[in-house]
C-alpha positions in Angstrom: 10.7 -52.4 -24.5 10.5 -55.1 -21.5 12.8 -58.0 -21.8 11.6 -61.3 -21.1 12.7 -64.3 -18.6 12.4 -67.6 -17.8 8.6 -68.6 -16.2 7.8 -72.1 -15.3 4.6 -73.4 -13.8 4.9 -76.8 -12.0 1.9 -78.8 -10.1 3.1 -81.7 -7.5 2.2 -83.9 -10.9 4.0 -82.1 -13.6 5.4 -79.1 -15.3 2.4 -77.6 -16.9 3.8 -74.6 -18.8 7.7 -73.4 -19.2 8.6 -70.7 -21.6 9.5 -66.6 -22.0 7.7 -63.9 -20.6 7.8 -60.3 -20.3 4.9 -59.7 -17.4 3.0 -61.9 -15.0 0.1 -61.4 -13.0 -1.1 -62.8 -9.8 -2.9 -62.5 -6.8 -1.8 -62.6 -3.2 -3.8 -62.5 0.2 -2.5 -58.8 -0.2 -4.1 -58.2 -3.8 -3.2 -58.5 -7.8 0.4 -58.1 -8.9 2.8 -58.0 -12.2 6.6 -59.1 -12.0 8.6 -58.0 -14.5 12.0 -58.5 -15.7 14.5 -56.9 -12.6 12.0 -56.9 -10.0 13.5 -57.4 -7.0 13.5 -61.1 -5.2 9.8 -62.1 -4.6 7.8 -64.8 -2.5 4.3 -64.8 -2.4 1.4 -67.2 -1.3 -1.0 -67.5 -4.4 -4.7 -66.9 -3.6 -7.3 -69.4 -5.9 -7.4 -68.1 -8.9 -5.8 -66.6 -12.2 -2.0 -66.5 -13.0 -2.0 -64.8 -16.4 1.6 -64.7 -18.4 2.0 -62.1 -21.1 4.7 -62.4 -23.7 4.4 -59.1 -26.6 0.5 -59.7 -27.9 0.2 -63.3 -26.5 -2.0 -63.8 -23.5 -2.0 -67.1 -21.6 -3.8 -67.7 -18.3 -3.7 -70.6 -15.8 -6.6 -71.0 -12.6 -4.8 -72.5 -9.8 -6.3 -73.2 -6.4 -3.3 -72.0 -4.4 0.5 -72.1 -4.0 3.6 -70.2 -4.4 5.1 -67.4 -6.4 9.0 -67.0 -6.3 10.9 -64.6 -8.7 14.6 -63.9 -8.4 17.8 -63.8 -10.2 20.0 -61.0 -12.2 18.5 -59.3 -15.2 20.3 -61.1 -17.6 18.9 -64.9 -15.6 15.6 -63.8 -13.8 13.3 -66.4 -13.7 9.5 -66.9 -12.1 8.4 -70.2 -10.6 4.7 -71.0 -9.8 4.1 -74.0 -7.7 0.7 -74.5 -7.6 -1.3 -77.3 -6.0 -3.0 -77.5 -9.4 -3.2 -75.3 -12.5 -5.9 -75.6 -15.5 -5.0 -73.6 -18.6 -8.1 -71.2 -19.1 -9.3 -68.7 -22.0 -8.7 -65.0 -21.5 -12.0 -64.0 -21.5 -13.5 -66.6 -18.7 -15.2 -64.5 -15.8 -14.4 -64.0 -11.9 -17.2 -66.0 -11.0 -15.9 -69.0 -13.5 -12.4 -68.8 -12.1 -13.7 -69.2 -8.5 -15.8 -72.3 -9.5 -12.8 -73.4 -11.2 -10.4 -72.8 -8.5 -12.6 -74.7 -5.6 -13.2 -77.5 -7.9 -9.5 -78.0 -8.3 -9.0 -77.5 -4.8 -11.7 -80.2 -3.9 -9.9 -82.5 -6.3 -6.3 -82.1 -4.8 -8.0 -82.9 -1.0 -10.0 -86.2 -2.5 -6.8 -87.3 -4.0 -4.9 -86.7 -0.9 -7.8 -88.6 0.7 -6.7 -91.5 -1.0 -3.1 -91.3 -0.8 -3.5 -91.2 2.6 -5.9 -94.2 2.9 -3.5 -96.1 0.5 -0.2 -94.6 2.9 -2.4 -96.5 6.1 -3.2 -99.9 4.6 0.4 -100.3 3.2 1.6 -99.0 7.0 -0.5 -101.6 8.5 0.2 -104.4 6.0 4.0 -103.4 7.1 3.2 -103.7 10.6 1.4 -107.3 9.9 4.5 -108.5 7.9 6.5 -107.7 10.5 4.6 -109.0 13.6 4.7 -112.6 11.7 8.4 -112.5 11.4 8.9 -111.7 15.6 
């Protein structure tokens, strides 16, 4: 019987999911991998695709456009953190092409939001520079 451990999936905007699992399955550039309680300390870059959390007969899947997975701790306090650029819960029966399309859409949304943030920062810096020049 597998023992459970804490899992957290988080994005820059929010904590998407937290709970206990017996297995986490994800994909890195080297291929698909699974993490169970007591796995050696592990850090992996995530490829766009599915991250699946298994707890008993329950399975929850999230699509991520990329990010990192970190797993570590003693067996009685083991944890997995998925730090994703973005994440979206998805049904287990979604096929690979839809996962790729949705991961690309998430990545495009992140890029667009980053562009908006950079434009706002540039406007703020210009306004601050103008204010400082006016005081001179």
